[in-house]
C-alpha positions in Angstrom: 56.4 55.6 -68.5 54.2 52.9 -68.0 52.1 50.6 -70.8 48.6 50.1 -70.4 48.3 47.1 -67.9 52.1 47.1 -67.2 51.7 47.2 -63.4 55.1 48.0 -61.0 56.0 45.2 -58.2 55.1 46.1 -54.6 58.6 47.1 -53.6 59.5 49.3 -56.4 56.2 51.2 -55.9 56.6 52.2 -52.4 59.9 52.7 -52.8 59.0 55.3 -54.8 55.9 56.2 -52.3 58.1 56.7 -49.8 60.7 58.9 -51.7 58.0 61.6 -53.0 56.3 61.7 -50.1 59.8 61.9 -47.8 58.5 59.2 -45.8 60.7 57.3 -43.3 59.5 53.9 -43.6 58.5 51.4 -46.6 55.4 50.7 -43.9 54.3 54.0 -43.7 54.0 54.3 -46.9 52.2 51.3 -47.6 49.7 53.3 -44.9 49.8 56.2 -46.8 48.9 54.7 -50.4 46.5 52.4 -49.3 44.6 55.4 -47.8 44.8 57.6 -51.0 43.4 54.7 -52.7 40.3 54.0 -50.8 40.2 57.5 -51.2 40.2 57.7 -54.4 38.1 54.6 -54.9 35.6 55.9 -52.8 35.2 59.4 -55.4 34.6 57.8 -59.0 33.0 55.3 -60.9 33.6 51.6 -61.0 35.2 51.4 -63.8 37.8 54.3 -63.6 38.8 52.3 -60.5 39.1 49.3 -62.1 40.8 50.3 -65.2 43.2 52.4 -62.6 43.7 48.9 -60.9 45.5 47.8 -64.1 48.5 50.0 -63.1 49.2 49.1 -59.4 50.8 46.2 -58.1 48.3 43.6 -57.5 48.5 43.8 -53.6 46.9 47.9 -54.1 44.8 47.2 -56.8 41.9 45.8 -54.0 41.9 48.8 -52.2 41.7 50.9 -55.4 37.9 49.0 -56.0 37.1 48.4 -52.6 35.2 51.8 -52.2 34.1 52.4 -55.7 31.0 54.8 -55.0 29.7 55.0 -58.3 28.9 51.8 -60.1 28.6 51.9 -63.6 
């Protein structure tokens, strides 16, 4: 399991997304990841988005917080 603030490396993260989603490439996994993070980030508070972003590879953390819909 993951400890607070311990993010996966981007390649490892994308490999997991690709495998779990049954996608044929890391590019497809990256596109799906960014889309999901944008959608999720837009539906939770800014604080929640920032907290969750600490578990993401730094390459994807901005996608989580970029569209935060509820600043608090």
